[in-house]
C-alpha positions as CSV (number, residue, x, y, z in Angstrom):
1,M,56.4,82.5,-7.8
2,A,59.6,81.8,-5.7
3,I,59.2,81.8,-2.0
4,R,61.2,84.7,-0.2
5,S,62.8,84.1,3.1
6,L,60.9,85.4,6.3
7,G,61.9,88.7,7.4
8,N,63.9,89.7,4.3
9,S,61.6,90.0,1.0
10,K,64.5,90.6,-0.7
11,V,66.2,87.3,-0.2
12,R,65.1,84.3,-1.8
13,Y,64.8,80.9,0.0
14,A,67.3,79.2,-2.6
15,A,70.1,81.5,-1.7
16,V,69.7,81.0,1.9
17,L,69.6,77.4,1.2
18,K,72.6,77.0,-0.8
19,E,74.4,74.6,1.1
20,S,71.9,71.6,1.6
21,G,71.5,68.9,4.3
22,A,73.2,68.9,7.5
23,R,75.6,71.8,6.6
24,A,72.9,74.3,5.9
25,A,72.8,75.7,9.4
26,Y,76.7,76.8,9.2
27,K,78.4,79.4,7.4
28,F,81.8,77.9,5.6
29,R,84.7,78.8,7.8
30,P,88.2,77.9,6.7
31,W,90.1,75.5,9.0
32,Y,93.5,77.2,8.0
33,G,95.4,80.7,8.5
34,N,98.6,82.4,8.1
35,R,99.3,82.0,12.1
36,G,100.4,78.4,12.8
37,I,99.7,77.2,16.6
38,F,101.6,74.7,18.2
39,A,101.0,73.6,21.7
40,G,102.2,71.3,24.6
41,G,104.4,68.3,24.2
42,Y,107.2,66.8,25.9
43,G,110.4,68.5,26.0
44,G,112.3,72.1,27.0
45,A,115.9,72.3,28.0
46,P,118.0,69.5,27.2
47,G,118.4,67.1,30.1
48,S,115.7,68.4,31.7
49,Y,112.6,67.5,29.6
50,S,109.1,67.6,31.0
51,Y,105.4,68.1,29.7
52,Q,105.1,71.4,28.3
53,V,102.4,74.0,29.0
54,T,103.8,76.2,26.3
55,I,101.8,77.5,23.3
56,N,104.0,78.8,20.4
57,Y,102.7,80.8,17.1
58,E,104.7,81.4,14.1
59,E,103.8,83.4,10.8
60,I,103.5,80.3,8.2
61,T,104.3,82.9,5.3
62,T,107.7,83.9,6.4
63,S,110.7,81.7,7.3
64,S,111.1,83.1,10.9
65,N,110.9,81.8,14.4
66,A,108.1,81.3,16.6
67,A,107.0,83.3,19.5
68,D,105.5,82.5,23.0
69,F,101.6,82.9,22.9
70,G,100.7,81.5,26.7
71,D,100.2,78.2,28.0
72,L,98.0,75.5,28.1
73,T,95.7,74.7,31.4
74,A,97.8,71.6,32.1
75,G,101.0,70.1,30.8
76,R,100.6,67.4,28.6
77,Q,102.0,65.7,25.2
78,Y,100.4,63.8,22.6
79,L,97.4,66.2,22.4
80,S,95.6,66.8,19.2
81,A,94.4,70.3,17.8
82,A,91.5,71.6,15.4
83,S,90.7,75.0,14.2
84,N,87.5,77.2,13.1
85,E,90.0,79.9,11.9
86,S,89.5,82.0,14.9
87,R,89.3,79.5,17.5
88,A,91.8,76.6,18.2
89,I,91.0,73.7,20.4
90,F,93.5,70.8,22.1
91,M,92.2,67.6,22.7
92,G,93.3,64.8,25.0
93,G,97.0,64.1,25.8
94,D,99.4,62.4,28.5
95,G,100.5,64.4,31.6
96,P,101.6,63.5,35.0
97,S,99.3,66.1,36.4
98,L,96.1,64.8,34.6
99,Q,94.1,61.7,36.1
100,P,94.4,59.0,35.1
101,G,97.4,60.1,33.3
102,K,95.4,60.2,30.1
103,T,93.0,63.2,30.0
104,A,89.5,64.0,28.4
105,L,90.5,67.7,28.5
106,I,89.9,70.0,25.8
107,D,91.4,73.6,25.7
108,Y,90.6,76.7,23.9
109,I,92.2,79.6,22.5
110,T,91.7,82.7,20.4
111,I,94.0,82.3,17.6
112,G,94.6,86.1,17.1
113,T,95.1,87.3,20.7
114,T,97.8,85.8,22.7
115,G,97.0,84.7,26.1
116,N,96.6,81.4,28.2
117,A,94.1,78.6,27.3
118,S,90.8,78.2,28.9
119,E,89.1,75.1,29.5
120,F,86.6,74.1,26.6
121,G,85.0,70.7,28.0
122,D,86.0,67.0,27.7
123,L,86.0,64.3,25.1
124,T,83.7,61.3,25.4
125,E,86.8,59.3,27.0
126,P,90.4,60.1,27.9
127,C,93.1,59.6,25.3
128,E,96.6,59.9,24.5
129,A,97.6,60.5,21.0
130,P,94.4,60.6,18.8
131,A,94.2,61.9,15.4
132,S,92.0,65.4,14.8
133,C,90.9,67.0,12.0
134,S,88.6,70.1,11.4
135,D,86.2,70.8,8.5
136,G,84.7,74.0,6.6
137,Y,82.0,74.2,9.0
138,G,83.5,74.7,12.1
139,R,83.7,71.0,13.4
140,G,86.4,69.9,15.3
141,I,87.1,65.7,15.5
142,R,89.0,63.5,17.6
143,A,89.6,59.9,16.5
144,G,91.6,57.0,18.2
145,G,94.3,57.3,20.8
146,Q,95.0,55.3,23.7
147,Y,93.5,54.9,27.1
148,P,95.4,53.5,30.3
149,G,95.2,49.7,30.3
150,T,93.2,49.2,27.5
151,N,93.8,48.4,23.6
152,Y,93.9,51.2,21.4
153,R,90.6,53.1,20.7
154,D,88.4,53.1,17.5
155,S,86.0,55.8,18.8
156,I,85.3,59.2,17.0
157,D,83.8,62.4,18.4
158,Y,83.6,65.5,17.7
159,V,82.8,69.3,18.9
160,T,81.3,72.4,17.4
161,I,84.3,74.4,17.8
162,S,82.6,77.6,18.2
163,N,80.4,76.4,21.2
164,K,82.3,75.2,24.4
165,G,81.2,72.0,25.7
166,Y,81.0,68.4,25.8
167,A,82.0,66.0,22.7
168,T,79.5,63.9,21.1
169,D,79.9,60.3,19.6
170,F,80.4,60.5,15.7
171,G,81.3,56.7,15.0
172,N,84.4,54.4,15.2
173,L,87.3,54.1,13.0
174,A,87.9,50.8,10.8
175,T,91.3,49.9,12.3
176,A,92.0,51.2,16.0
177,A,95.2,53.2,16.4
178,N,97.2,55.5,18.2
179,Q,100.3,58.0,17.4
180,F,98.4,58.8,14.1
181,Q,97.2,62.1,12.4
182,G,94.3,63.4,10.2
183,C,93.9,66.1,7.8
184,N,90.6,67.5,6.0
185,D,89.3,69.5,3.3
186,K,86.1,71.2,3.4
187,T,83.8,68.0,3.7
188,R,86.1,65.0,4.5
189,G,88.3,64.1,7.1
190,V,91.5,61.6,6.5
191,F,93.5,59.5,9.3
192,G,97.0,58.3,7.9
193,G,99.3,55.5,9.8
194,G,100.0,55.0,13.4
195,N,100.2,52.0,16.0
196,V,97.8,49.2,15.7
197,S,99.6,47.6,18.5
198,P,103.0,48.2,20.5
199,G,105.6,48.3,17.8
200,T,103.6,47.5,14.8
201,E,103.1,50.7,12.5
202,T,100.3,50.7,9.7
203,N,99.9,52.4,6.6
204,V,96.2,52.4,6.5
205,I,94.5,55.7,5.8
206,Q,90.8,55.8,6.9
207,Y,87.9,58.8,6.2
208,I,85.1,60.2,7.5
209,T,82.5,62.6,6.1
210,T,83.1,65.2,8.6
211,Q,79.4,66.6,8.9
212,T,77.9,62.9,8.9
213,P,78.6,61.0,11.6
214,S,79.0,57.4,10.8
215,N,82.2,54.8,11.1
216,A,85.2,55.7,9.1
217,T,86.1,53.6,5.6
218,D,89.1,52.6,4.5
219,F,90.7,55.1,2.0
220,G,94.0,53.5,0.8
221,D,97.6,53.3,2.2
222,L,100.6,55.6,2.8
223,S,103.6,55.1,0.8
224,V,105.1,53.5,4.0
225,A,103.6,52.3,7.1
226,R,104.6,54.4,9.9
227,S,103.5,56.1,13.4
228,Q,104.0,59.5,15.0
229,V,103.5,61.3,11.6
230,G,102.8,65.0,11.3
231,A,99.9,66.2,8.9
232,C,98.3,69.0,7.4
233,S,96.4,69.8,4.3
234,S,95.5,72.3,1.7
235,R,91.8,72.5,0.4
236,T,92.3,69.8,-1.8
237,R,95.2,67.8,-0.7
238,G,96.5,65.8,2.5
239,V,100.2,65.8,3.5
240,W,101.9,63.3,6.2
241,S,105.3,64.0,7.3
242,G,108.0,62.1,8.9
243,G,106.9,59.5,11.9
244,A,108.6,56.4,13.4
245,I,109.4,52.8,12.0
246,D,110.3,51.4,15.4
247,P,113.2,51.7,16.5
248,A,114.0,54.3,13.8
249,Y,112.7,57.7,12.6
250,S,111.3,58.4,8.9
251,N,112.0,61.4,6.6
252,V,109.2,60.3,4.0
253,I,106.6,62.8,3.2
254,D,103.7,61.6,1.1
255,Y,100.5,63.1,0.0
256,V,96.6,62.1,-1.3
257,T,94.1,64.2,-3.0
258,I,91.4,64.1,-0.4
259,Q,88.5,63.7,-2.4
260,T,90.0,60.7,-4.5
261,T,90.5,57.4,-2.4
262,G,93.6,55.5,-3.3
263,N,97.0,55.1,-1.9
264,A,99.4,57.9,-1.2
265,T,101.9,59.3,-3.3
266,D,105.7,60.4,-2.5
267,F,105.6,63.9,-1.9
268,G,109.5,64.6,-0.7
269,D,111.7,64.5,2.4
270,C,111.7,66.0,5.6
271,T,115.1,68.0,6.4
272,S,115.7,65.3,8.6
273,Q,114.5,61.6,9.9
274,R,111.8,63.2,12.6
275,G,108.8,61.9,14.5
276,R,106.3,63.4,16.7
277,Q,106.2,66.9,14.8
278,A,102.9,68.9,15.0
279,G,101.5,70.4,11.5
280,A,99.7,73.5,10.4
281,S,99.1,75.1,7.1
282,N,97.7,78.4,5.4
283,S,96.2,76.0,2.6
284,I,99.5,76.8,0.4
285,R,102.5,76.4,2.8
286,G,102.7,73.5,5.3
287,L,104.5,74.0,8.1
288,F,106.0,71.0,10.4
289,A,107.1,71.9,14.1
290,G,109.5,70.3,16.5
291,G,109.4,66.4,17.0
292,Q,112.0,64.1,17.7
293,E,115.4,62.6,16.6
294,A,117.1,59.7,17.8
295,P,117.8,60.6,20.9
296,A,116.8,64.6,21.3
297,K,113.9,66.6,20.8
298,V,114.4,69.5,18.7
299,N,112.9,73.1,18.3
300,A,113.2,73.3,14.4
301,T,110.4,73.7,11.9
302,Q,110.0,72.9,8.4
303,Y,107.9,74.1,5.4
304,I,106.3,72.9,2.0
305,T,104.6,74.3,-0.7
306,L,101.6,71.7,-0.6
307,A,101.0,72.2,-4.4
308,T,104.3,71.3,-5.4
309,P,105.9,68.1,-4.3
310,G,109.6,68.6,-2.8
311,N,112.0,68.5,0.1
312,A,111.2,70.3,2.8
313,T,112.7,73.7,3.7
314,D,114.1,75.0,7.2
315,A,111.5,77.6,8.6
316,G,112.9,78.9,11.8
317,D,112.8,77.5,15.5
318,L,110.2,77.2,18.3
319,T,111.0,78.8,21.6
320,I,111.8,75.4,23.0
321,D,113.0,71.8,21.9
322,T,109.2,69.8,22.0
323,A,107.9,66.7,20.3
324,A,104.3,65.4,20.4
325,A,102.7,68.8,20.3
326,G,99.6,69.9,18.9
327,G,99.3,72.3,15.9
328,C,96.6,73.8,13.7
329,S,96.4,77.2,12.2
330,G,94.2,80.2,11.8
331,T,94.0,83.9,12.0
């Protein structure tokens, strides 16, 4: 006779344990939604740029302008973001009010309710320009970055987005990097591009299994080596947009199938040569917001249909010009 679950004689353990291993305790939660969130960055009014506290939101399904959501707890650029659909977190970054400039700070917001961010906890170390990803079980992951006076970092740490607190060590990157970005599906995070030393871009893509703390493994290569990429994903496809190839910016968009290791394939072009974009998606449409075009910061957003390779299309504007913001999405 089949064993039944405690407290409910009508529910069999087979149903309760549909997800096995480390994921059994977690209900699947999308890391995406129709509301794109873009926080912080360096920008503002042309000629008087500053480290931004502004959080914008934009409906991904429509090509409309963003609206003000609230403020971060401290102005900063080069932060990364992750979401469990209902809560967004913003990790690390660089700002003059933070000591020692780079921060371990994690902020959070409730995506469906406009308002200012609150403090969530801290990363295991201060850093700027890390990559990040989420997964289908509520985990937010930070990878790499840079700390003052040190080489680029190879550390990876994680939090459970629904539970405020401090990050836990996950493992190490195969290649230390900063100014790169990550995307994910339900179980795998992939990190592409970045700088491996000042002025030296990489095309390396590396991946982790998000519910299994361990070191990253080589995945393949981007179609073009570059740093300062934006990224987003569908449930199966990861996409990197734009970036920098010192001293110029790039309009390249390329993609991978997240569960299939190998090199990235050309997707299309950005609307302009642009780096330091923030990415978000609803799994159907990918949105890339803000960024840097020599020499100006921009407020433009652009979108792609993730299942259909092609060039990006204008999608509206943020409320401010900003580059190196953190982006994610939810409902």
